[in-house]
N, C-alpha and C positions, 0 to 999 in steps of 0.2 A: 292713398297718400299718407305718409307717416307724419304725425304731428309732434315729433320730437327729433332731436339730433344729439349726437354724442361725439366728443372729440377729446383726445388727450392734448395736454398743453403743448407738447413738443410737435404735434401735428399741425398746429396753427403757424403759418409762415411768419417769421420775424420781419419787422420793419425797423429801420433806424434812420434818425435824422442827424447822425454823427455823434450822438450822446449815447445813453444806455438804450439798447434795443428793447423793443416790446412786441407783444403779440396782440393784434387787433381782434379781441374776442367778440366784441359787439358786431363788427363788420363780418367776421367769419360766419356767425350764426344768423345774420340779418336781423338782429334785435333792434327794435324801433322805439322802445319805451324807456330805456335808460342806457347810460354809457357804462361800458366795462372793458378794461384792458389789463394785460399782465405785463409788468416791467421787470427786467432782470439786470442785476449788477454782476458783471463777470468776476470782478475782483473785490476783495475787502477794501473799503474806502470809496468805492464808486458811488457817486450820487445817483440814486435811482429815481426819486421824485424831485423835480426841480422846485425851488422855493416859489410858492405862490399862495395867494388866497383866492377864494372863489367869489368873483364879483357877482352881485345879485344875491340869490338865495340858494345856490347849489349846495346840496349836502353830499359829502363824500365818505364812503366806507372803504377802508383798506384791510386786506387780509394778507399776512405774510405766509405764503404757501410753502416756501422752503428757505433754508439758511437762517439768517438772523439780521434784523435791521435796527438801525438807530434813527428814530424819528426826532425831529425838533419841531415842536408846536408852540408858536408864540415864544420862541427861544428856550422853551423847556425841553430838555432831553428826555426821551422815552425809549427804554430798551424793549424791543419787540421780537421775541423768538418765534420760530415757525409755529403755526397753528393759532396765532393771535390776531384778533380784530382790533382796528383803531378807527373810531368814528370822529370826524372833524367837522365842526360847524363852519358855515360859510366864511365868516370874516376873520378866521384865524389863519395866520401865516403857518405854512407847513412845508417841510422838506424831509427827505429820508435818504439814508446812506446804507450801503451793504456793510455789515460787520463780518460777514463770512463770504467766501466765493460762491457764486451761483445763487445769490439771494433773489428770490422772485416775490414781487408784491402784486396782488390783484387789487385794482382800483375800480370802484363802482360809484356812480353818481347820477343825480337828477335833481330837478327843482320841484319842491313840494307845491302842489296845486296847479302846476303847469303841464301842458302836453309837451313831452320830450320830442324835439325835432333834430334828428341826427344831421350833422353838417358834412360828414365825410372827411373831417380833418385828418383822420388816420391815413387816408390815401394821399393827402397833400403833404404830409410831414416829410417824406423823403426829398421833396423838391423845395421845402421851406428853407433848408440850409443854403441852397443856391440863391434864393431870394435874399436871405440875410447877408450873404457875401456880395450882393450887388450884381450877381450874374443873372440878370433878368431874362435875357433872351434864352439862355440855357434852361432856366426854370420853366419858361413858357413852352419851349419845344418839347421838353421831357414830360411835362404834366398834361399836355393837350390830349393825348390818347386816353389817359385815365378820365379826364373830364368828359370826353365824348362817350366813353364806355359806361359812365355812371350818371345818367341824366337825373337820377333821383337826388343827386347832390349838386344843386346849382351853385353852391359856394365854390366848388372846384373850378367851374368855368369862370366865375367872377375873379378868382385868384389868378387864373391864366390871363385874363384881360388886364388885370393890374400890372402884371409883369410885362405884358406887351406894351402897355402905355409907357412904362418906365424905360422900355427898350427902344422907344420911338416908333413902334409899329402901330400907328394910330388907327389905321383902317381895320386891322385885325382886332385891336382892342375893342373898338366900337361894335364890330360884328359880334364878338363874343359877349359883350355886355347886353346887347339886344337879345341874344339867345338865352342868356341867364335870366333876363327879365321875363321872357316867355315861359321859362320853367317855374319861376317863382317871383311874384310881385314883391316879396320881402327884400329882394336885392335892391330895390329902389331906395330904401332907407339909407344905404351906404353911399349913394352916388354923390351927394352934395358935399359931404365932409371928408371923404377919403383923399388924402394928399397924393396917393399913388395915381390918382386920376387927374391931377392938375395939368399934365401935358395935353389933356383932351378938352379943357374947358372952353377954349375959343373955337372949337370945331362945331359947326352948325348941327351935325348929326348927333353930337353929344348933347347939345342944348335941347334938341328935340326929345331925347330920352328923358331929360329932366322935366320938360314941359308936359310930357304925357303922363 
């Protein structure tokens, strides 16, 4: 058995949620100790990294692999040519734009002192746009196969259940919540406060999930 893997960036299939496409490097290699993905802006001016800060203590390291990027970190512009690293601490707002076509940024992150637990968000992202648009039934239908194919990511099944709840498919939603809980007890922490599950709260089977 080989204890290493090699892949060129372009050989990792792209994923898109309707914004800039990216390549799920972590998922491709099956990395479980830190997050890493590659994001590409096709045209100059494209936003590559959406503005955000890292809630909690996640540290992020960015590397401009090709092209040229303009980062804005706490509203301060930073010119970043290819071959340059940018390290951003958790509470700083950050975003990045392509200054040249085909600018690719590698983003890596993890939380110091904590075991990294991959959620499989990379696999959910293509369906997340349907969720944002309120197309809950479509999101559930399209994401269900991925959720069943990857039992190591119970969050995928949980997201499917949320969409089914919002689409009025109460029986399916409760069934998939139960299965997600069988895969990980961590799912239980979301049940009480997630508004996506409000349509289920009067259902005895949902109450049983809470009580257990």
